N, C-alpha and C positions, 0 to 999 in steps of 0.2 A: 562360508562365514556370513553372519548378518552384517549389514552396514553399521558404520560408526558415525555418530553425530557429534559435532563440535559447535559450541556456541560462542560467538564473539560477545564481548561485554554488553550487557543489557538485553541479550537475546536468550538468556537462560530459561525463562518460563516457556517460550515457544519450543525450544529444543527439548526440554524435559517432557512437554506434552506429546510431541511427536515420538519421542523415545518410548513413552508409556503406551501410546496407541499401537505401535508396531512391534514393540519388544526389541528395538534396536539399541545397541550399546551407546551410552554416553561416553565420549572420549574425554580423556584428561590431558590438559596442556597448560602451559604457562604463556600467557599472552599479555604483554604489558609494554610500557614505554620506559626507556632510559631517562635519566634526569635531563638530558639535552633534547628530549622529544622524539628521538628515533624509536621505531617499533622493534620489539623483540618477541619472537615466538619460539617455543620449545615444546615438541610433542612428547608427553610423558607416556601416553599409550603407544603401543607398537602398531604402526599403520602400514608397514611394508606388505604389499599384496592385498590390502583391504580397500573396499569401497567406502569412501567417506563423504559426508556432506557438511559444509560449513554454513551455519545459520547466522545471517547478518542482514537485518533490515537496514536499508541505506538512507534513513533520515540523517540529517547532518553529515552528508557523505564525505565531505572533505576531511572530517576528523577520523573517518573509518577506512577510507579506500586503500591507503598504503598498507595499513596493518592487514587488511583482508587480502590484498594482492600478495604480500609476503607470506601470509599463512598458507595460501594455496600453492605458491611456488615452493615453499619448504616441504609441503606434503608431497609434491611431485618429486622433489629431490630425494626424499626419504623412501620413495618407492610405492606410494599409494597407487592402487590400480585404477581408481576412478575418483575424481574430485568434483563433487557437485556443489553448487551455490544455491542456497535457499535465501532469497532476498524478498521477503513479503512486500516491502516497499522498495521500488526500483527508482533510483534517482536519475536526474538529468534527462528525463524523457520529454519535459516541456519545451526545451530548447531544440525543437525538431525542424526548424527552418531558420533561414537568415532573415530576421525581422527588420534589421537595419544594416546599412552598409558598414563593413568592418567587423561584423559579428561572424561567429562560426556556428556550425551545426554540432554543438557539443554532445548531443545524444549519440552521435556516431563515434566520437572519440572515446567517450566513456565505455561504450559497448566494446570497442576494440580492446581496451584495457582488461575488462572482465573476461572477454572471450579468450584472451591470451593466457589466462590463469586457470580457468575452470573448464570442465568437460561438458557441463550442462547447467541450466538455470531454471529455477522455479520462482515465479513471482505472482503477485495478486493484483489484478486490475491495473496494469501499467497505463500511463497516460498516452493512449494511442489515438492521435488525431491525424496529423499529416503523415506520420509514419503509421501505416495501417497494420503492420505485423512486425514482431520483434525479429523475424527472419530477415527483414530488410537491413538490419544493423548489427545483429548478433551472428557470429559465425559458429555457434555451438547450438545443440538442440535446446529448445525452450518449451516450457509448459506454463500455461496461464491458468490461474485459479480465478473463477468468477465469484465476486462477493455478493452479487445481486440476490441469489436465493437466500443467503444468510441474512441480508438486510431485510428482505421481505418477510422472513420468518419472525424476526424480532418485532418489526412494525406491526404485523398482523396480530401478534400476541399481546402487545403492550399499548397500542394506540387505537382508541375508538374512532370510527369513521375518518380514516386518514385521507388527507389530500397531499400528495407528494408535490414538492416544489423543487424543480431542478435549477442549477445555477446559471445555465445559459443554453443557447440553441444546440451547442455541440454535445451537451449531455443528454439530449432527447432519447437516443437509442437505449442507453442503459437505465435511465429513469423510467422510461416506458416499460422496460423489461421488469423492473421491480414492481411497478404498478400493476402490470399484467399478472404477475404471480399472486399478488394480494387481491386483485379484482377491485381496485380503487381508482379514482380519477387522478390526473396529474396536470400540472402546468409548468411553465418555464419562466424564470426570471428574464427580463430583458435588461441586459447589463451593458453599460458603457464604462470602460476602464480608462482613467486618465493617468494612472501611475500604479505602482505596486500596492499602495494603500489608499487609493482614491478611486472609488467605484460609485457610480450612480445607477440605481436599480429601480425598475418598475415591475409590477405583478399584473400581467394582463388578465382580464376576465375574472377577477377574484370574487366578484359579487355573486357568481353562480354557486359558490361552495361555502357560504357563510356558516352552515351547520356542521362543517367538517373541522377536524383538527389538523392544522397545517404541519407538515413534516418537511423541513428543509434538508435535502440530501445532496451530498457532494462527494466526489471521489477523494479529493485532497483538501484538507482544512489546514491552511498554512497561516496566513495573516487573519483569516476569518472575516475579512472586510466584506466579502460578498454575502456571507451568511448574515452579518450584522445589518447590512443595508436591506436585505430581504426581511429581516425581523422588523425593522423600522416601518417598512411599507405595509407589512401585514398588520402591525399595530394600528397604523393610520386607517386601514380598511376595516378596523373593528373586529378582526379575527381573534380567535383564542390564542394564547401563548403557544408558539410553535415548539416542536421538538426538533433538534438538530442532530442529524445522523451523517457520519462520515466514514468512508472506508479507511483512509490513512490520516491518523491524528498527528499531524506535524506540529501545529500550534506554536509558531515562532513568537519569541518575546512574551508579551503580556496578552497574546491573542485569546488564550483560553479563558483567563480571568475576565477579559473585556466581553467575551461572548456570554459568559455566565451572568454578567451584570446587565445584559442588554434586554432583559425581560422575556427570557425563554423558559420553557417548562423543563428542559434538561438537554444534555449533550451525550450522545452515545457513539461509540466507534468500534470497529473491529480491532483485533489484537495484532494487526500487522506491524504496528509501532507501539511499543509499551507506553501506556498513558493511563492516568486515572479514569478516563472516560471509557475505557475498554469494557464492553459488555457482550460483544458478539464474537464468538470463538470460531475461527476458520482453520484451526489446526488439523482437523480430520481431512479437509479438502486439500490442504498443503501436503499432508502425508500421502494422500492418494496420488497426487501429481508426482511425488518422489518415487512411489512404487513404479510408476510408468517408466521413469527415466533410469532407475536402478535396473529394471528388467529389460530395458532397451526396446520397448514397444513404441508404437507410432502415434498414439492419440495426442492431440494438440492442446486440448483445453479440459479443464476439470471444473465441475460445478461446485 
């Protein structure tokens, strides 16, 4: 039998695209909350003996995690043969060390929760810095989809003479990868963060690329303060209005509106998180990663 795909609320477009690409069946279920806030799941499709995947991007994770956990557990209770999780955005990866006394490394605790419910995980560009591989914290097979080729393809087709501008020194590896695919220069913002929404930014060596179109690229756009600080510095340097490109469009609160009002040429993101800025489709690469895990082969990454 072909795999069956279930979409948590808000993930229907990604699940439908994956189903269309592979001819996999879209499962039917009832997934809602009781008036008191508790989660309820009922599978309307027969899943006994079936391989299933639940598509749930984990932006706003605290609103989704219990419902997702119960959905996976109920699937196992009902006899699903294999339960995969497709989380294009994977939450809790940024708390990957103990930054201050009294904190916990919550990336590990969240990983334990998901590993206990699902048989495998597909995600896109998780925040891997001090944790170098998901295998360090997840106890199930994982496959990573790289967004860099998709970002590069969009930038190459839409931006004349691009100069990529990365958010910080830690981003150099993947920003340089995108720039290498395009064949364009890149630089990195020098960032000093004083709080969640208080960032001071400089753009080293910008005078060398005044004839280029700056493209601010980031893996996660949450408060957008880093991007807006970079926009301000680029304006001060007399550069053209920058294009902002993000892998994961989280955009908390008024961040998206604030970024649009900051003097940019536009905002573009992948469809890992459903958002009006989505223009870069990574569904084919996600489906390819699912192919690997459904078939049990051993590749670790998918472009």
